[in-house]
VEXMAR-193585 format. One line per field, with one value per residue (C-alpha): x, y, z; residue number from 1; residue in one letter. Coordinates in nm, 3 decimals. Layout:
<rs>
xx <- [X,...]
yy <- [Y,...]
zz <- [Z,...]
seq <- [NUM,...]
type <- [a,...]
</rs>
This chain:
<rs>
xx <- [2.078,1.849,1.496,1.218,1.219,1.371,1.708,1.571,1.364,1.589,1.610,1.474,1.612,1.386,1.457,1.141,1.327,1.655,1.881,1.969,1.815,1.856,1.546,1.246,1.441,1.255,1.393,1.199,1.347,1.133,1.136,0.852,0.614,0.671,0.830,0.952,1.021,1.311,1.225,0.962,1.079,0.989,1.188,1.169,1.060,1.301,1.231,1.068,0.812,0.590,0.328,0.435,0.462,0.657,0.747,0.695,0.776,0.557,0.360,0.223,0.421,0.277,-0.076,-0.042,-0.072,-0.171,-0.080,0.283,0.405,0.454,0.611,0.785,1.123,1.253,1.619,1.574,1.346,1.461,1.205,1.383,1.330,0.991,0.823,0.610,0.536,0.185,0.097,0.213,0.045,-0.297,-0.299,-0.105,-0.153,0.130,0.317,0.606,0.932,1.173,1.363,1.199,1.266,1.182,0.851,0.779,0.856,0.646,0.351,0.344,0.295,0.040,-0.169,-0.170,-0.319,-0.556,-0.371,-0.244,-0.497,-0.488,-0.120,0.090,0.431,0.664,0.986,1.296,1.626,1.965,2.060,1.697,1.577,1.226,1.118,0.882,0.813,1.145,1.335,1.498,1.567,1.830,1.878,2.227,2.326,2.476,2.599,2.412,2.292,1.976,1.957,1.830,1.952,1.989,2.106,1.958,2.114,1.855,1.901,1.785,1.816,2.101,2.299,2.289,2.221,2.366,2.157,2.345,2.086,2.243,2.557,2.898,3.176,3.183,3.410,3.273,2.897,2.708,2.439,2.664,2.554,2.832,2.825,2.845,3.154,3.195,2.865,2.939,3.278,3.105,2.886,3.194,3.378,3.190,3.116,2.776,2.566,2.498,2.595,2.365,2.551,2.493,2.661,2.561,2.920,3.108,3.283,3.426,3.776,3.877,3.646,3.331,3.389,3.236,2.902,3.091,3.243,2.892,2.812,3.125,3.051,2.685,2.785,3.041,2.795,2.530,2.786,2.918,2.580,2.494,2.132,1.868,1.966,1.747,1.845,1.693,1.757,1.558,1.272,1.391,1.749,1.686,2.057,2.091,1.798,1.969,2.285,2.083,1.910,2.248,2.385,2.074,2.128,2.499,2.446,2.127,1.899,1.549,1.417,1.104,1.013,0.810,0.702,0.443,0.674,0.943,0.696,0.551,0.890,1.036,0.737,0.754,1.129,1.087,0.810,1.034,1.337,1.551,1.557,1.650,1.630,1.488,1.122,1.193,1.426,1.139,0.896,0.558,0.474,0.354,0.675,0.892,0.726,0.830,1.169,1.491,1.598,1.962,1.858,1.621,1.681,1.430,1.439,1.238,1.171,1.271,1.627,1.545,1.379,1.031,0.782,0.556,0.814,0.891,1.236,1.112,0.830,1.076,1.310,1.020,0.891,0.559,0.597,0.331,0.562,0.924,1.066,1.435,1.601,1.946,2.186,2.002,2.217,2.065,2.222,2.140,2.246,2.187,2.296,2.054,1.905,1.972,1.703,1.663,1.982,1.813,1.544,1.800,2.024,1.726,1.646,2.007,2.012,1.685,1.811,2.130,1.927,1.706,2.010,2.085,2.424,2.379,2.598,2.577,2.791,3.005,3.141,3.138,3.109,2.753,2.659,2.840,2.706,2.564,2.706,3.027,3.309,3.532,3.765,3.467,3.309,3.634,3.615,3.262,3.355,3.663,3.489,3.162,3.341,3.032,2.992,2.773,2.734,2.462,2.534,2.222,2.117,2.251,2.253,2.385,2.741,2.749,2.639,2.890,3.180,3.088,3.076,3.424,3.547,3.416,3.597,3.919,3.887,3.881,3.517,3.459,3.287,3.033,2.918,2.878,2.543,2.463,2.086,1.823,1.486,1.261,1.539,1.490,1.812,1.786,2.043,2.122,2.419,2.576,2.468,2.325,2.176,1.930,1.633,1.340,1.205,0.891,0.723,0.913,0.772,0.771,0.440,0.361,0.173,0.002,-0.227,-0.470,-0.395,-0.165,-0.055,-0.325,-0.078,0.186,0.457,0.192,0.042,0.389,0.469,0.157,0.247,0.594,0.438,0.212,0.501,0.725,0.485,0.152,-0.198,-0.420,-0.792,-1.059,-1.420,-1.685,-2.054,-2.263,-2.641,-2.755,-3.013,-2.852,-2.489,-2.396,-2.186,-2.403,-2.151,-1.783,-1.556,-1.405,-1.025,-0.810,-0.458,-0.262,0.114,0.151,0.166,0.159,-0.147,0.006,0.028,-0.276,-0.548,-0.394,-0.302,-0.649,-0.826,-0.614,-0.703,-1.076,-1.063,-0.908,-1.186,-1.457,-1.303,-1.277,-1.606,-1.819,-2.026,-2.361,-2.350,-2.265,-2.314,-2.021,-1.886,-1.666,-1.503,-1.374,-1.255,-1.115,-0.762,-0.741,-0.843,-0.588,-0.310,-0.404,-0.414,-0.084,0.079,-0.054,0.066,0.413,0.440,0.340,0.540,0.778,0.614,0.426,0.153,-0.080,-0.380,-0.718,-1.024,-1.346,-1.700,-2.003,-2.348,-2.614]
yy <- [-4.318,-4.067,-3.958,-3.805,-3.449,-3.168,-3.034,-2.678,-2.777,-2.725,-2.964,-2.805,-2.935,-2.841,-2.956,-2.954,-3.078,-3.217,-2.918,-2.733,-2.991,-3.358,-3.526,-3.434,-3.541,-3.478,-3.373,-3.292,-3.328,-3.158,-3.106,-2.936,-2.950,-3.325,-3.403,-3.703,-3.701,-3.879,-3.967,-3.815,-3.826,-3.683,-3.482,-3.527,-3.213,-3.010,-2.887,-2.569,-2.767,-2.823,-3.093,-3.164,-3.533,-3.505,-3.248,-3.322,-3.144,-2.872,-2.999,-2.654,-2.642,-2.974,-2.860,-2.572,-2.836,-3.180,-3.342,-3.229,-3.519,-3.837,-4.080,-4.120,-4.298,-4.402,-4.470,-4.668,-4.735,-4.495,-4.255,-3.945,-4.081,-4.258,-4.124,-3.865,-4.072,-4.168,-3.799,-3.729,-4.032,-3.971,-3.641,-3.755,-4.132,-4.166,-4.494,-4.563,-4.734,-4.880,-5.192,-5.495,-5.427,-5.059,-5.163,-5.378,-5.093,-4.852,-5.092,-5.094,-4.715,-4.728,-4.974,-4.730,-4.470,-4.715,-4.660,-5.012,-5.073,-4.722,-4.682,-4.895,-4.977,-5.151,-5.329,-5.227,-5.416,-5.242,-5.200,-5.171,-4.847,-4.703,-4.463,-4.188,-3.896,-3.735,-3.933,-4.271,-4.360,-4.630,-4.779,-4.865,-5.043,-4.852,-4.961,-4.808,-4.914,-5.072,-5.342,-5.271,-4.912,-4.756,-4.448,-4.317,-4.238,-4.012,-3.997,-3.667,-3.504,-3.294,-3.579,-3.810,-3.694,-3.904,-3.889,-4.095,-4.118,-4.209,-4.413,-4.513,-4.726,-5.039,-5.319,-5.566,-5.495,-5.735,-5.815,-5.813,-5.491,-5.277,-4.932,-4.991,-4.787,-4.966,-4.835,-4.486,-4.494,-4.582,-4.275,-4.071,-4.158,-3.879,-3.693,-3.661,-3.353,-3.320,-3.494,-3.466,-3.639,-3.716,-3.457,-3.573,-3.647,-3.412,-3.263,-3.599,-3.685,-4.030,-4.325,-4.452,-4.774,-5.091,-5.224,-5.543,-5.364,-5.316,-5.684,-5.778,-5.541,-5.639,-6.005,-5.940,-5.745,-6.017,-6.289,-6.117,-6.026,-6.224,-6.107,-6.002,-5.797,-5.515,-5.359,-5.064,-4.934,-4.779,-5.009,-4.998,-5.109,-5.468,-5.551,-5.466,-5.693,-5.971,-5.919,-5.977,-6.284,-6.431,-6.367,-6.521,-6.843,-6.843,-6.798,-7.007,-6.716,-6.625,-6.293,-6.094,-5.802,-5.506,-5.169,-5.154,-5.041,-5.288,-5.578,-5.484,-5.440,-5.761,-5.959,-5.799,-5.858,-6.224,-6.269,-6.123,-6.326,-6.037,-6.177,-6.536,-6.722,-7.055,-7.023,-7.105,-6.805,-6.553,-6.580,-6.441,-6.238,-6.550,-6.737,-6.445,-6.434,-6.793,-6.778,-6.736,-6.372,-6.459,-6.622,-6.344,-6.065,-5.785,-5.585,-5.263,-4.921,-4.597,-4.534,-4.162,-4.116,-4.089,-4.028,-4.328,-4.570,-4.898,-4.810,-4.480,-4.662,-4.928,-4.657,-4.484,-4.811,-4.788,-5.067,-5.332,-5.629,-5.526,-5.367,-5.301,-5.541,-5.532,-5.697,-5.603,-5.488,-5.222,-5.158,-4.839,-4.918,-4.573,-4.211,-3.944,-3.748,-3.373,-3.245,-3.577,-3.567,-3.461,-3.727,-4.000,-3.884,-3.876,-4.238,-4.345,-4.180,-4.345,-4.685,-4.650,-4.536,-4.844,-5.073,-5.149,-5.153,-4.926,-4.956,-4.677,-4.531,-4.307,-4.603,-4.880,-4.919,-5.054,-4.807,-4.669,-4.408,-4.509,-4.210,-4.143,-3.945,-3.709,-3.966,-4.163,-3.847,-3.773,-4.113,-4.046,-3.703,-3.834,-4.124,-3.943,-3.630,-3.408,-3.086,-2.947,-3.035,-2.993,-3.120,-3.277,-3.430,-3.226,-2.908,-2.598,-2.642,-2.995,-2.866,-2.580,-2.807,-3.059,-2.777,-2.664,-3.022,-3.036,-2.711,-2.845,-3.144,-2.914,-2.824,-2.463,-2.262,-2.135,-2.494,-2.577,-2.485,-2.482,-2.478,-2.416,-2.587,-2.431,-2.306,-2.386,-2.479,-2.485,-2.705,-2.766,-2.924,-2.578,-2.383,-2.397,-2.127,-2.069,-1.898,-1.912,-2.044,-2.232,-2.276,-2.509,-2.441,-2.684,-2.871,-2.985,-3.307,-3.292,-3.586,-3.606,-3.250,-3.194,-2.837,-2.686,-2.539,-2.282,-2.077,-1.864,-2.171,-2.291,-1.946,-1.958,-2.307,-2.189,-1.891,-2.123,-2.354,-2.078,-1.828,-2.004,-1.872,-1.611,-1.624,-1.361,-1.471,-1.197,-1.287,-1.030,-1.004,-1.087,-0.808,-0.525,-0.602,-0.529,-0.740,-0.974,-0.993,-0.983,-1.143,-1.486,-1.502,-1.816,-1.911,-2.219,-2.248,-1.882,-1.823,-2.022,-2.054,-1.841,-1.534,-1.566,-1.399,-1.053,-1.078,-1.203,-0.926,-0.662,-0.812,-0.812,-0.443,-0.364,-0.556,-0.381,-0.042,-0.097,-0.278,-0.122,-0.309,-0.135,0.189,0.113,-0.152,-0.358,-0.337,-0.644,-0.626,-0.275,-0.338,-0.688,-0.589,-0.298,-0.526,-0.787,-0.524,-0.370,-0.706,-0.810,-0.484,-0.521,-0.881,-0.791,-0.501,-0.733,-1.044,-0.965,-1.254,-1.251,-1.518,-1.565,-1.348,-1.474,-1.253,-1.450,-1.308,-1.526,-1.404,-1.518]
zz <- [-6.872,-7.045,-6.970,-7.173,-7.035,-7.239,-7.125,-7.096,-6.792,-6.492,-6.201,-5.882,-5.551,-5.258,-4.900,-4.688,-4.380,-4.253,-4.322,-4.004,-3.770,-3.684,-3.822,-4.039,-4.349,-4.675,-5.013,-5.330,-5.677,-5.940,-6.317,-6.508,-6.209,-6.163,-5.828,-5.637,-5.264,-5.099,-4.738,-4.511,-4.151,-3.814,-3.563,-3.189,-2.998,-2.788,-2.436,-2.566,-2.767,-2.465,-2.516,-2.874,-2.966,-3.292,-3.558,-3.928,-4.256,-4.403,-4.704,-4.802,-5.126,-5.237,-5.151,-5.400,-5.673,-5.540,-5.874,-5.841,-5.625,-5.828,-5.581,-5.246,-5.227,-4.886,-4.810,-4.486,-4.193,-3.921,-3.774,-3.904,-4.257,-4.247,-3.931,-4.114,-4.424,-4.309,-4.262,-4.619,-4.772,-4.621,-4.813,-5.120,-5.168,-5.419,-5.473,-5.236,-5.333,-5.077,-4.978,-4.819,-4.450,-4.491,-4.642,-4.339,-4.100,-4.305,-4.317,-3.936,-3.945,-4.224,-4.024,-3.731,-3.968,-4.143,-4.471,-4.533,-4.815,-4.959,-5.048,-5.282,-5.134,-5.378,-5.287,-5.482,-5.483,-5.500,-5.866,-5.976,-6.142,-6.113,-6.388,-6.272,-6.506,-6.599,-6.333,-6.323,-5.960,-5.907,-5.561,-5.439,-5.119,-4.827,-4.486,-4.194,-3.849,-3.992,-4.261,-4.612,-4.617,-4.960,-5.140,-5.463,-5.799,-5.958,-6.334,-6.485,-6.830,-6.692,-6.538,-6.235,-5.881,-5.598,-5.279,-5.021,-4.744,-4.410,-4.463,-4.342,-4.488,-4.272,-4.389,-4.131,-4.110,-3.885,-4.142,-4.447,-4.618,-4.764,-4.923,-5.299,-5.377,-5.709,-5.846,-5.716,-5.887,-6.215,-6.179,-6.093,-6.416,-6.590,-6.268,-6.104,-6.171,-5.797,-5.475,-5.175,-4.893,-4.524,-4.300,-3.952,-3.843,-4.074,-3.770,-3.657,-3.777,-3.895,-3.958,-3.791,-3.592,-3.727,-3.606,-3.527,-3.227,-3.084,-3.130,-2.936,-2.648,-2.618,-2.619,-2.346,-2.130,-2.153,-2.088,-1.773,-1.627,-1.314,-1.306,-1.553,-1.860,-1.992,-2.324,-2.504,-2.852,-3.135,-3.230,-3.592,-3.510,-3.612,-3.623,-3.250,-3.167,-3.361,-3.154,-2.837,-2.977,-3.077,-2.727,-2.571,-2.766,-2.681,-2.304,-2.272,-2.189,-2.303,-2.430,-2.347,-2.578,-2.447,-2.590,-2.869,-3.150,-3.047,-3.034,-3.375,-3.541,-3.399,-3.520,-3.863,-3.894,-3.795,-4.050,-4.324,-4.219,-4.093,-3.739,-3.675,-3.347,-3.223,-3.124,-2.760,-2.720,-2.718,-2.428,-2.324,-2.014,-1.834,-1.917,-1.806,-1.463,-1.395,-1.568,-1.363,-1.366,-1.426,-1.753,-1.865,-2.118,-2.172,-2.496,-2.474,-2.618,-2.448,-2.564,-2.601,-2.262,-2.414,-2.128,-2.197,-2.336,-2.161,-2.021,-1.877,-1.696,-1.578,-1.444,-1.266,-1.120,-1.305,-1.565,-1.525,-1.585,-1.517,-1.200,-1.141,-0.898,-0.743,-0.984,-1.304,-1.596,-1.821,-2.163,-2.356,-2.713,-2.861,-2.858,-2.734,-3.019,-2.967,-2.733,-2.551,-2.345,-2.020,-2.044,-2.113,-1.827,-1.592,-1.674,-1.624,-1.282,-1.180,-1.293,-1.089,-0.787,-0.819,-0.798,-1.164,-1.332,-1.634,-1.945,-2.201,-2.475,-2.253,-2.058,-2.318,-2.696,-2.686,-2.960,-3.263,-3.497,-3.831,-4.014,-4.203,-4.043,-4.239,-4.397,-4.527,-4.664,-4.847,-5.017,-5.143,-5.279,-5.457,-5.630,-5.717,-5.846,-5.837,-6.034,-5.756,-5.389,-5.127,-4.773,-4.617,-4.285,-3.997,-3.796,-3.968,-3.840,-3.985,-4.325,-4.316,-4.220,-4.489,-4.743,-4.634,-4.673,-5.030,-5.113,-4.959,-5.192,-5.496,-5.559,-5.653,-5.373,-5.628,-5.680,-5.310,-5.158,-4.786,-4.822,-4.559,-4.551,-4.812,-5.042,-5.410,-5.586,-5.966,-6.141,-6.507,-6.677,-6.707,-6.401,-6.048,-5.830,-5.544,-5.710,-5.468,-5.140,-5.035,-4.693,-4.461,-4.116,-3.828,-3.826,-3.474,-3.401,-3.061,-2.991,-3.281,-3.388,-3.685,-3.746,-3.527,-3.278,-3.359,-3.192,-3.018,-2.849,-2.751,-2.614,-2.397,-2.278,-2.184,-2.006,-1.807,-1.725,-1.594,-1.429,-1.387,-1.450,-1.282,-1.360,-1.287,-1.337,-1.345,-1.355,-1.547,-1.563,-1.915,-1.920,-1.726,-1.816,-1.452,-1.218,-1.011,-0.730,-0.637,-0.899,-0.837,-0.841,-0.865,-0.965,-1.069,-1.045,-0.950,-0.575,-0.251,-0.027,0.250,0.026,-0.196,0.019,0.012,-0.357,-0.450,-0.261,-0.434,-0.773,-0.682,-0.595,-0.933,-1.110,-0.905,-0.970,-1.346,-1.403,-1.132,-0.878,-0.919,-1.110,-1.468,-1.727,-1.851,-2.202,-2.173,-2.512,-2.456,-2.103,-2.146,-2.255,-2.012,-1.726,-1.831,-1.842,-1.508,-1.329,-1.488,-1.381,-1.026,-0.995,-1.120,-0.872,-0.589,-0.682,-0.974,-1.156,-1.485,-1.482,-1.777,-1.687,-1.811,-1.752,-1.805,-1.826,-1.760,-1.857,-1.609]
seq <- [1,2,3,4,5,6,7,8,9,10,11,12,13,14,15,16,17,18,19,20,21,22,23,24,25,26,27,28,29,30,31,32,33,34,35,36,37,38,39,40,41,42,43,44,45,46,47,48,49,50,51,52,53,54,55,56,57,58,59,60,61,62,63,64,65,66,67,68,69,70,71,72,73,74,75,76,77,78,79,80,81,82,83,84,85,86,87,88,89,90,91,92,93,94,95,96,97,98,99,100,101,102,103,104,105,106,107,108,109,110,111,112,113,114,115,116,117,118,119,120,121,122,123,124,125,126,127,128,129,130,131,132,133,134,135,136,137,138,139,140,141,142,143,144,145,146,147,148,149,150,151,152,153,154,155,156,157,158,159,160,161,162,163,164,165,166,167,168,169,170,171,172,173,174,175,176,177,178,179,180,181,182,183,184,185,186,187,188,189,190,191,192,193,194,195,196,197,198,199,200,201,202,203,204,205,206,207,208,209,210,211,212,213,214,215,216,217,218,219,220,221,222,223,224,225,226,227,228,229,230,231,232,233,234,235,236,237,238,239,240,241,242,243,244,245,246,247,248,249,250,251,252,253,254,255,256,257,258,259,260,261,262,263,264,265,266,267,268,269,270,271,272,273,274,275,276,277,278,279,280,281,282,283,284,285,286,287,288,289,290,291,292,293,294,295,296,297,298,299,300,301,302,303,304,305,306,307,308,309,310,311,312,313,314,315,316,317,318,319,320,321,322,323,324,325,326,327,328,329,330,331,332,333,334,335,336,337,338,339,340,341,342,343,344,345,346,347,348,349,350,351,352,353,354,355,356,357,358,359,360,361,362,363,364,365,366,367,368,369,370,371,372,373,374,375,376,377,378,379,380,381,382,383,384,385,386,387,388,389,390,391,392,393,394,395,396,397,398,399,400,401,402,403,404,405,406,407,408,409,410,411,412,413,414,415,416,417,418,419,420,421,422,423,424,425,426,427,428,429,430,431,432,433,434,435,436,437,438,439,440,441,442,443,444,445,446,447,448,449,450,451,452,453,454,455,456,457,458,459,460,461,462,463,464,465,466,467,468,469,470,471,472,473,474,475,476,477,478,479,480,481,482,483,484,485,486,487,488,489,490,491,492,493,494,495,496,497,498,499,500,501,502,503,504,505,506,507,508,509,510,511,512,513,514,515,516,517,518,519,520,521,522,523,524,525,526,527,528,529,530,531,532,533,534,535,536,537,538,539,540,541,542,543,544,545,546,547,548,549,550,551,552,553,554,555,556]
type <- [m,t,t,s,s,t,p,q,e,a,l,r,v,i,p,l,g,g,l,g,d,i,g,r,n,m,m,l,y,e,i,d,n,q,a,i,a,v,d,c,g,l,m,f,p,d,d,e,h,l,g,v,d,i,i,i,p,d,f,s,y,l,r,e,d,p,s,r,l,q,a,l,f,i,t,h,g,h,e,d,h,i,g,a,a,a,f,l,l,r,e,f,p,v,p,v,f,c,t,k,l,t,r,g,l,l,q,v,k,l,r,d,h,n,l,q,d,k,v,e,v,r,v,v,e,p,g,q,t,i,n,i,g,p,f,g,v,e,f,f,s,v,s,h,s,i,p,d,s,a,g,m,i,i,h,t,p,h,g,p,v,v,h,t,g,d,f,k,i,d,h,t,p,v,m,g,q,h,t,d,l,t,r,l,a,e,i,g,r,d,g,a,l,l,l,c,a,d,s,t,y,a,e,v,e,g,y,t,p,s,e,q,r,v,a,e,r,i,d,a,a,i,g,k,a,d,g,r,v,i,m,t,t,f,a,s,l,i,s,r,v,q,m,v,l,d,a,a,v,k,y,d,k,r,v,f,v,t,g,r,s,m,v,n,n,v,q,m,a,r,d,l,g,y,l,t,a,p,d,q,v,l,m,s,i,r,e,m,r,d,h,p,t,n,r,t,i,v,i,c,t,g,s,q,g,e,p,n,a,a,l,t,r,i,a,q,g,s,h,q,h,v,n,i,q,d,g,d,t,v,i,l,s,s,n,p,v,p,g,n,e,k,s,v,s,r,n,i,n,l,l,f,e,a,g,a,n,v,i,y,n,r,i,d,d,v,h,v,r,g,h,a,a,r,e,e,l,k,i,i,h,r,i,v,r,p,k,n,f,v,p,i,h,g,e,y,r,h,l,a,l,h,s,q,l,a,i,q,l,g,l,e,p,a,h,t,f,v,l,e,d,g,d,v,l,e,v,t,a,d,d,a,d,i,i,d,e,v,p,s,n,y,i,y,v,d,g,l,g,v,g,d,i,d,h,i,v,l,r,d,r,a,h,l,a,t,d,g,m,f,v,i,v,a,a,v,d,r,h,t,q,k,l,t,g,p,p,e,v,m,s,h,g,f,i,g,l,d,d,e,d,e,i,f,e,g,a,r,q,i,v,l,k,m,l,g,a,d,e,k,s,v,n,w,r,e,l,h,e,n,l,k,d,e,i,a,r,y,l,y,n,q,t,h,r,r,p,l,v,l,p,v,m,l,e,v]
</rs>
């Protein structure tokens, strides 16, 4: 396939997220200042990101020229691929192209941001090509842990680029969707210009187990359960929800769905025909209260230990409708995303303590990964036969190992690029090289704030969390600029009540000595930093702790 752009205009490949971390996937492909984006996902915060809700890609490069971005293409409906799309689209309301189920999942997010009528989201079928500027973007089917997943064949003047998205090669997928190796082999006859392939499990030998194995194990767990069954998974894992609905019909049980995102996604998937079950299988809160527990299944959010998600509240005994009872079986059909391991383990412990039997991936195959292992990656490389290769989706070790695999399969090291977020790779039919970099910082979303906190704020939060806070409040006469009385001293999270009187009095004396009680006026700006340093030094000498010291002046 050919496009209208001149061959002299190089293809620029610019990852804004997803390389070096799990999540925040976003890739730009650009020719002559016309760019398309593939995916726009979020990343879950780690322990050091105190108070942060989610982390999204940095759109600074696109803001340099708002007309640069032409369209957004989405491979599938997982959070690490669509979770930041609404943040992008409220700034750049470009058309969006994706498969039918992905559109439904995206529309749920757009409604949350009041964007449902402001952004065009078009459904694309596998095999269909969308022409945008110098690009022709062809969707092809891939097998993953969510239905309607797709990869992209991006036709450029220099040759085709294969962007796999998340994929595996599953010969017995539960919802019938295979990875289209035939179409990839057709592209590989002449060799792709560039392959950008999923690297998440590039360190795992062999093949990824089939999703059918999960269906069998979930069915067995539900069939054996004597009491109520509670299952959690990602709200977007529609195929797992279907497994539970099938088991409910088989064992004459009914299902209650809880958790806002799970409720919304289940309703959307039913409306689109991706979930099938008799109407009487699903039940309301009122029906669940009167229904026998041994014939009840609860599907909920919280597979990642999120603080306010349904399973976390169930584990803590604070859910308004569901409390753990002896004999309950809880199934965690997911793997913890890196950074969430402690939260997930904490929930598992609480569930066991409350009397539940907990089934999770370390003791049963109730979850399999949705990503290709090394033997599957070898198949893709051999049939696509790329001239250049960029490993995507994964931490740095995953990218490095995938790059080594490509070299072992015969690709020249000079044509294998382990990029970092923000690198600009320029590719033509004859050459490829990293020529520049663009901003690719973490953008933190905290409540309604987007990008208004940075590493300095997080450093202060960590400081408060580890050493507490020490506050000195000095009241100064507005006219004379003299202290009106002894300073007030208080602390939070710093020292126990038994020790504070002596410490506080010592701090007061330092303030009085530096600021003066009667004799001299106060120049607060000059003395502020000195006072802060003196108090901090005193507190460390007394306690060997370093609280955050906050001097405050009040004019009265």
